[in-house]
N, C-alpha and C positions, 0 to 999 in steps of 0.2 A: 552473422545474422542474429536476430533477437532470439534469446533463449526460450521465450514464451510464445508459442504459436497456437495456443488453445484459447480462442476468444469467443465470447458470447455477444451477439449484437445487442447493444443497449441504447435504444433510441426512444425518445418521447414523441410519439407520432402525432399527438394532439396539440403540441405547443406551437404558437404562431411564429411564422417565419416571414420576414419582409420579402415580397416578391421581386423587389428591385435590386436589393443588395445581398440577400440571402442570410441576414442575421436572424438567429433564433432568440426569441424572448421567453421568459418564464411566465407566460400568460397563455390561457386558452381562449378559444372563440367565445366561450360563455362569459368570460370576464371582459373581453373586447379590448381593442387597441386601434388607434387611428393615426399614430405617428411613429416614425422610426428615427432614432437619434442619429444614426449614421447618415440617413438620407437628408435629414434637416441640416446637416453640416454642409458648408459651401464647397467642400471637396467632393461631395456627391451631389445628388439632386432628388427632388420630389417629382415623380413622373406627372405628365400632363393630366392624366386621369385621376390623380390623387393616389394616396398610399393604399396599397392592396397587400393583404396578407394571405398566406397559405400555410400548409403544414407538411411535414414529412409524409404523413399518411396520405394526403392528397396527391403528393408527387408520385408516390408509389402506385396509387390507383390510376394515375394518368400515364403510366408506362415509362417514366423516366428511368434511365440506366446510366451507368458509368462505363466508358470505353477507355481501354488502355493501349498505349503504343510505346515501343522501345526507341530510344534515341539512336539515330543512324550512325553516330560516331562512337558513342560509349554505351554498350549494351547493359551497363550497370545502372543506367538512368531510365526510369519509366515515367511516362506522363499519364495522367488520368483527367478526363473531362466528362461532364454530364451532358447527355443528349436525351430529348431535345434540350438545347442550351437553356440554362436557368440563371436568373439574376444577372450578375456581372459577366458570367461566362468564362471565368478564368479556369486554368488548369492547376493541378498540383503535380509535384514530381517526387517520386519515390527513388531514393538513392541507396543502392546496395553497397554498404561499406563493410570492411572486415570486422568492425565492432558492433554492427547491427544496422538495421535500415532506418533511414531518416526520411520523413515526409516533409518536403518543403512546400509551404503554403497549403491551402485547404479549399475544398469545395463543400457546398452545403449538403449535397445528397449522399446518404450513407444507407446501404442495404446489405442483405446477406451475401449477394454476389460480390460486392466490393470486399467484404470481410474474407470471403473464400479466396479471392485473388491475392489479397495481401498475405494471407496465410501461405499460399503457394510460393510467394516470393520471399518468405522468411519472417513475416511479422513486422512489427514496428518497435523500435527502441525509443524514438521520440518524434515529436512534431515541432516544426519551427514555422511560425506564420509571419509573413513580411510586414503586415500592417492591418489596421482595423477593418478595412473593406473586405478582408478575407477571413475574419474571425469566425463568421458564419455559425456552424454547429460544432465549434471546438470541443465543448464539454461532452457531446455524444461520442466524438472520436476518441477523446481521452479515456472516457469510461469504457468504451468497447475494447480498445487496444491496451488498456491498463498502462498508459505511458504518459510522461510529462509533455506539456505543450509550452514551448518557449515563445515569449513575445517581448518586445522592447518595453522596459519599465515605464518610460514616459507615456506610453499609450494604454496603460492598464485601465484607465478610466473608461475606455470604450468596450471593455469586456462585459458580456452579459452572462447570466447563469453561473456566477462565480461561486455560489454555494451548492452547486450540484454534487451530491454524494459520489465519491469515487473519481471525480475530475481533479486533475493535477496541473496547476499552472506554475511556471517559473519565469521570473522577470530578469531580463538582461540589462545590466547597468554599465558594463565595460565596453570599450570600443571594439575589442576583439575577444571572442569567447570560443574556447575549444568545446564545441557543443556536445560532443560524445567522445570521451577519451579513447584514443586508438582508431578513430574513424578518419582522421585527417580533415574533418570538416570544421570550418571556422565561421561563426556568425559575426557579422559586422553591424554595429549600431550606427547606421549612416545618417539617419534623420532626413530632412528635406520634405518629402511629400507629407509625412507625419513626423513629429519629433522623435518617435521611436521606430521609424521605418528601418527595416533590416535588409541586408544582403547576405548571401551565403556563398562561401568559397570552398570548393572541394576539387581535389586534383587540379586540373587546369580549366575548370568551368566556374564561371561566376553566375550565380542564380540571382537575377536582378529584379524579378517581379515587375512592378512599375515604379520602384525607387529610382531606377533609370529606365526610361521608356524607349522601346524599340521603334525606330522609324521604318516604314516599308522599304526604303532604299537600302537598309542594312543587309538584306538577303538577296540583293541582285547578283547576277553571275560575275560581274566585274566590280567588286566593291572598292570603296576607298578612293574614288575619283576626286580630284581636287574640287573642293567646294560642295561636295555632296554629303549630306548629313546622314549618320547612321543611328544616332541616339538623341533623345530629347529629355527634358526635365520639367516636370509640372508639379506645382502645388495642388492644382485641381485639374485632372485630365478632362472630365466631361464639361467643365466650365471654362476650359482653356486659360487657366491662370498659371503663368509661368513661374518657375522657381527662381529665386534671387541668385545672382552669381556667387554671393558669399556662401550660400548653401551648396552650390554646385562644386565650388573649389574644395570645400570640405570633403564632399563625397569622393572627388577625384583623388585627393591626397590619401584617403583611406585605402583606395584600391590600387594606387600607384605601386605600392610595394609588393603586390600580389602577382603571382605568375598565372596568367590565364590566356587562353586562345579561343575561348568560346563564351558567349553570353546566352543565357536562356531566360526569355521574358515571360510575362504573365500569361500569355495566350498562345494557343496552338498556332504554329507558323512563325513564332518569334525565336527560332533557334538561329543564332548568329555565329558562324564558324569562320576562323581564319582560313582563307582560300589559298591554294598553291600559287595562284597568279599574283598574290600580294607581295611576295618576297622581292621580285624583280622590280616592282614599282615603289618599294620603300614605304608602304603604308603603315608599317608597324603592326600589321595584323589587327585583330579585333581591339586590342588594347590601344593601339595607335589611333584607330578610328574613333574610339571613345573620347580620347583627348581632343582630337580634331573636332569632333562633334560639339564638345563643350565650348570650344572657341567660336565655332560657327554660330552656335546658339546665342551666346551672349552678345556677339557682334550684331546679330540680327535684332537684338533688343536695344541697340544703340550704344552699347558699351565699347568705347575705344581705348580705355585704360582700365585694367584690372589685373590683379595678381594672377588670375587664371590664364590670361593671355601670355604670361611669361613661363608657364609650366612646360616641362619637357618629359619625355619618357624616362 
């Protein structure tokens, strides 16, 4: 666990936050703001009613809270999500490792109750954020927990509040990074959705955020039926723009060498486990279903010949 479990909540409750994606800007309502660079990008969207901004202070006044739950398979993994749901509605996962706690991905809302819960779990040694849609209030989290925040170097242009005193960012440039020595956790610079999109591998779990997107059929009781997809790949999820097969095969080859039987997606309910009934049917478990999904996906896009179709476990 982290050696430092004495934290002071350090939030800027008056700074503007995009209501649609949760990104915090170094601007107050007095200065005004009418656009969000994350939402203007075609991987996200501007809502029909136009860009709306809020603040952490207003979210606290409205009674938002963060709720926690433990993974049913691995009790060292905790998920946290904001209710009522805010912005994109993703979750973050706290991973309890022998070298300290790692927070994978981020949510915008941070309050004293969240600090107290994390203290009870052993604090934070570092934060790893998969891609810019979840950068949110990264500087508030870094300052509060006095820990570094890791992001993919190609995506650093999307960070806001980079000059916040006490905030610490680290940029990943290698394909594989031992993110916290002694933890057994490896960050993978996978690209795809964003050039710097990340995955995280720890023990036999692959944390995929939406670098690899979870299909609803992935969690059905009899997974891996022939022709049934478990995972998909998008350049833009809300705008339904698929990822090119060249990017997909790169991602597959990065994870092919890893040992995993679980994938944890960006949202609650996207925990995909290898089921006991898969062995007799030869699905290859979650990893095999991932490869099969890659092939189903690009065939559906009209590709009949591609290196990905020749890949094996």
